[in-house]
Backbone as CSV, one residue per row, in Angstrom:
resi,resn,N_x,N_y,N_z,CA_x,CA_y,CA_z,C_x,C_y,C_z
1,MET,104.790,167.428,174.257,105.199,167.865,175.512,105.411,169.429,175.316
2,VAL,104.717,170.468,176.608,105.150,171.713,176.445,105.631,172.140,177.469
3,PHE,106.829,172.375,177.093,108.037,173.193,177.983,107.985,174.315,177.490
4,ASN,107.900,175.345,178.826,107.879,176.838,179.194,109.776,176.825,178.841
5,ARG,110.657,177.420,178.019,111.619,177.854,177.738,112.126,178.875,178.955
6,THR,111.546,179.923,179.347,112.069,180.782,179.446,112.280,180.940,180.561
7,LYS,110.600,180.054,181.521,110.657,179.242,182.870,111.490,178.098,183.300
8,GLN,112.438,177.378,182.538,112.468,176.238,182.284,111.431,175.036,183.316
9,THR,110.140,175.292,182.955,109.292,174.697,183.854,108.302,173.096,182.477
10,VAL,108.384,172.143,182.898,106.786,171.687,181.827,105.616,172.196,182.004
11,LEU,104.705,172.450,181.288,103.199,172.679,181.573,103.168,171.811,180.909
12,ALA,102.971,170.859,180.034,101.995,169.360,180.160,102.978,168.269,179.535
13,SER,102.449,166.626,179.770,103.502,165.779,179.056,102.905,165.557,178.223
14,GLU,101.855,166.176,177.960,100.807,164.740,176.635,100.103,166.515,176.346
15,VAL,100.005,166.297,175.335,99.062,167.209,174.426,98.297,166.647,173.290
16,ASP,97.216,166.972,173.455,96.383,166.984,171.819,96.667,167.806,170.981
17,LEU,96.581,167.517,169.347,96.264,168.594,168.757,95.480,168.356,168.254
18,ALA,94.181,169.967,168.218,93.198,170.030,167.551,93.331,171.176,166.098
19,ASP,93.778,170.191,164.675,94.415,171.576,163.695,93.224,170.878,162.292
20,ALA,92.125,170.362,162.252,91.624,170.298,161.732,90.007,170.489,162.333
21,GLY,89.066,170.762,161.021,87.818,171.087,161.764,86.962,170.954,163.030
22,TRP,86.835,169.713,162.575,85.936,169.097,163.824,86.305,169.214,165.266
23,ALA,87.764,168.722,164.954,88.424,168.863,166.216,89.185,170.113,166.883
24,ARG,88.817,170.687,165.997,88.878,172.582,166.285,87.856,173.335,167.070
25,ILE,86.275,172.884,166.569,85.668,172.975,167.030,85.078,172.652,168.523
26,LYS,85.134,171.148,168.171,85.177,170.530,169.285,85.547,170.727,170.888
27,GLY,86.758,170.684,170.429,87.896,171.393,171.500,87.463,170.249,172.579
28,LEU,87.188,170.621,173.863,87.353,170.100,175.420,86.031,169.450,175.067
29,LEU,84.988,170.141,174.745,83.638,169.904,174.617,83.033,168.410,174.809
30,GLY,82.178,167.941,175.447,82.026,166.392,176.141,83.179,166.221,177.082
31,ARG,84.218,166.121,177.456,85.555,165.689,178.321,84.740,166.433,179.638
32,SER,85.412,165.652,180.772,84.503,166.159,181.894,86.135,166.161,182.712
33,ALA,86.575,166.664,184.023,87.428,167.064,184.457,89.013,166.060,184.309
34,LYS,87.990,164.861,184.899,88.527,163.821,184.631,89.725,163.560,183.898
35,ASP,89.730,164.126,182.591,89.974,164.013,181.137,91.078,164.489,180.954
36,LEU,91.059,166.273,181.820,92.186,166.517,181.700,92.904,166.657,183.080
37,PRO,93.409,165.878,183.268,93.874,165.461,184.836,95.404,166.516,184.653
38,ALA,96.181,166.990,186.127,97.651,168.070,185.002,98.644,167.209,184.317
39,GLY,99.254,167.987,183.571,99.858,167.260,182.661,99.905,166.484,181.393
40,LYS,98.389,166.825,181.280,97.846,167.199,179.842,96.885,168.730,179.251
41,GLY,96.918,168.411,177.807,95.819,169.057,177.116,95.730,169.215,175.640
42,LEU,95.352,170.576,175.938,94.936,170.428,173.774,95.802,171.683,173.225
43,TRP,95.958,171.280,172.192,96.595,172.520,171.338,95.648,172.925,170.057
44,ILE,95.319,174.314,170.041,94.450,174.232,169.143,95.138,175.097,167.448
45,VAL,95.212,174.679,166.892,95.332,175.491,165.422,94.960,175.292,164.664
46,PRO,94.262,176.719,163.622,94.802,177.933,164.354,93.842,178.108,165.495
47,SER,94.086,179.494,165.625,92.879,179.412,166.724,93.465,181.007,166.973
48,GLN,92.339,181.828,167.672,92.572,183.360,167.755,91.615,183.947,169.159
49,GLY,91.247,182.318,169.680,89.974,182.750,169.984,89.146,180.945,170.798
50,ILE,89.228,181.403,171.538,88.066,179.743,172.542,86.567,181.123,173.100
51,HIS,85.936,179.261,173.710,84.919,179.798,174.620,84.754,178.660,175.558
52,THR,84.354,178.303,176.855,84.224,177.277,177.160,82.425,177.015,177.624
53,ILE,81.583,177.590,176.291,79.949,177.776,176.731,80.212,175.686,176.659
54,GLY,79.459,174.971,177.507,79.144,173.892,177.007,79.776,172.803,178.183
55,MET,81.204,173.627,178.991,82.272,172.900,179.640,81.829,172.696,180.833
56,SER,81.913,172.001,181.486,81.685,171.705,182.873,82.701,171.836,184.366
57,PHE,83.485,172.386,183.349,85.223,172.377,184.462,85.912,173.496,183.751
58,PRO,86.415,174.073,184.873,87.475,175.471,184.506,88.756,174.769,183.887
59,ILE,89.474,175.719,182.906,90.649,175.337,182.187,91.609,176.828,182.015
60,ASP,93.185,176.471,182.457,94.060,177.342,182.000,94.250,177.262,180.652
61,VAL,94.216,178.588,179.664,94.029,179.332,178.744,95.271,179.852,178.249
62,VAL,96.287,179.499,176.901,97.384,180.004,177.013,97.343,180.566,175.525
63,TYR,97.320,181.930,174.762,97.304,182.414,173.785,98.805,182.537,173.430
64,LEU,99.284,181.611,172.116,100.819,181.863,171.741,100.862,182.259,170.303
65,ASP,101.684,183.608,170.382,101.942,183.974,168.302,102.815,182.610,168.040
66,TRP,102.752,183.600,166.655,103.410,182.673,165.646,105.305,182.141,166.181
67,ASN,105.762,182.923,167.563,106.961,181.917,167.751,106.694,181.716,168.884
68,CYS,105.519,180.673,169.174,104.931,180.626,170.274,105.516,181.494,171.777
69,ARG,105.322,182.396,171.573,105.319,183.598,173.021,103.733,183.750,173.399
70,VAL,103.665,183.316,174.671,102.960,183.698,175.696,102.412,185.451,175.646
71,LEU,101.617,185.299,174.577,100.576,186.944,173.964,99.458,187.318,175.424
72,LEU,98.272,186.191,175.806,96.969,186.243,176.781,97.260,184.693,177.631
73,MET,97.019,185.147,179.022,96.418,183.663,179.521,95.167,183.981,180.519
74,TYR,94.389,183.240,180.659,93.587,182.774,181.635,93.873,181.701,182.196
75,HIS,93.931,182.414,183.703,93.964,181.603,185.153,92.646,180.729,185.567
76,ARG,92.396,178.980,185.580,91.154,178.697,185.739,90.207,179.791,185.409
77,LEU,89.604,179.964,183.851,89.102,180.214,182.830,87.349,179.403,183.097
78,PRO,86.195,179.333,183.817,85.059,179.285,184.726,84.145,178.800,182.972
79,PRO,83.119,177.709,183.492,82.807,177.226,182.457,81.853,178.369,181.482
80,PHE,81.290,177.995,180.309,79.824,178.968,179.703,80.611,180.280,180.042
81,ARG,82.159,180.886,179.461,82.740,182.210,179.346,83.604,182.357,177.709
82,LEU,83.148,183.839,177.368,83.830,183.699,176.095,85.132,184.009,176.523
83,ALA,86.150,183.780,175.949,87.560,184.452,175.953,87.493,185.557,175.222
84,ALA,88.714,185.960,175.233,88.660,187.699,173.913,89.290,186.590,173.071
85,LEU,89.130,187.610,172.124,89.782,187.248,170.562,90.874,188.218,170.294
86,LYS,92.540,187.485,170.361,93.452,187.949,170.088,94.025,188.240,168.598
87,PHE,93.784,188.731,168.062,94.186,188.990,166.817,95.671,188.994,166.244
88,LYS,96.830,188.874,167.199,98.228,187.960,166.741,98.422,186.712,167.788
89,ALA,97.388,186.082,167.870,97.321,184.393,167.846,97.634,183.793,166.959
90,ARG,98.553,182.741,166.984,98.222,181.778,166.298,97.575,180.201,166.967
91,SER,97.857,180.278,167.796,97.366,178.811,168.593,96.976,179.384,169.718
92,VAL,96.022,178.261,170.783,95.637,178.111,171.889,95.952,176.886,172.866
93,LEU,96.399,176.810,173.361,96.546,175.897,174.798,95.662,175.854,175.639
94,GLU,94.630,174.500,175.597,93.794,174.738,176.798,94.344,173.534,177.650
95,LEU,94.637,173.984,179.104,95.146,173.020,179.879,94.786,173.122,181.184
96,ALA,94.662,171.993,181.628,94.476,171.637,183.330,94.470,172.910,184.181
97,PRO,93.284,173.171,184.827,93.560,174.198,186.157,94.824,173.956,186.828
98,GLY,94.970,175.219,187.462,96.076,174.913,187.618,97.756,175.156,187.592
99,THR,97.602,174.502,186.530,98.934,174.924,184.903,100.062,175.345,185.288
100,LEU,99.169,176.849,184.580,100.268,178.233,184.785,100.629,178.789,185.961
101,SER,100.103,178.333,187.023,100.060,178.542,188.081,101.701,178.020,189.072
102,ARG,101.560,176.392,188.855,102.080,175.785,189.018,103.369,176.243,187.996
103,SER,103.978,176.180,187.030,104.545,176.618,186.349,105.199,177.863,186.055
104,HIS,104.264,178.457,186.720,105.194,180.049,186.923,105.160,180.471,185.501
105,THR,104.539,180.384,184.383,104.122,180.725,183.300,103.827,182.334,183.341
106,ALA,104.096,183.214,182.046,103.504,184.528,182.552,103.583,184.685,180.989
107,VAL,103.195,186.383,180.618,102.740,186.861,179.209,104.441,187.017,178.779
108,GLY,104.531,187.140,177.961,106.352,187.177,177.410,107.387,185.786,177.100
109,ASP,106.488,184.786,178.089,107.500,183.576,178.333,107.357,183.286,177.135
110,VAL,108.603,182.442,176.152,108.712,181.595,175.238,108.525,180.592,175.281
111,LEU,107.370,179.348,174.598,107.193,178.038,175.248,107.429,177.144,174.233
112,GLU,107.655,176.125,174.184,108.369,174.588,173.137,107.025,173.876,173.125
113,ILE,106.735,173.622,172.308,105.890,172.625,172.168,106.055,171.165,170.892
114,LYS,106.683,170.027,171.958,107.305,168.985,170.135,106.885,167.895,170.645
115,GLU,107.105,166.738,170.037,107.014,165.366,170.325,108.074,164.762,171.086
116,LEU,107.446,164.170,172.245,108.759,163.314,172.438,108.724,161.977,171.736
117,ASP,110.001,161.388,171.396,110.048,160.027,170.839,109.508,158.762,171.620
118,LYS,109.053,158.220,171.282,108.302,156.908,171.927,109.120,155.666,172.141
119,ALA,110.187,155.788,173.010,111.234,154.658,173.293,110.748,153.228,173.651
């Protein structure tokens, strides 16, 4: 789950972790917009930047520092784009388009990423 502690809003209830070689390289490539509905996302760790080359749909993007503070955001980053490299970033969240607007997330907000108990 990804929770915006600053705004007290939920960005995603289900986020996959890409923390190893191929998963980080592949990211969301090969997936369609229906594979990333509202409430889902991908957390790429470590990462200082992403691209949407080869993707077929836009995504919301959040760069996070070591404290999960939002450093940079892209609303609806279109396919076939190179996003900026942010050397202070530790990780990048890729989310369904519209997530950042709905959650009122802004640069400087602190996010919390945690595993929910499966009961």
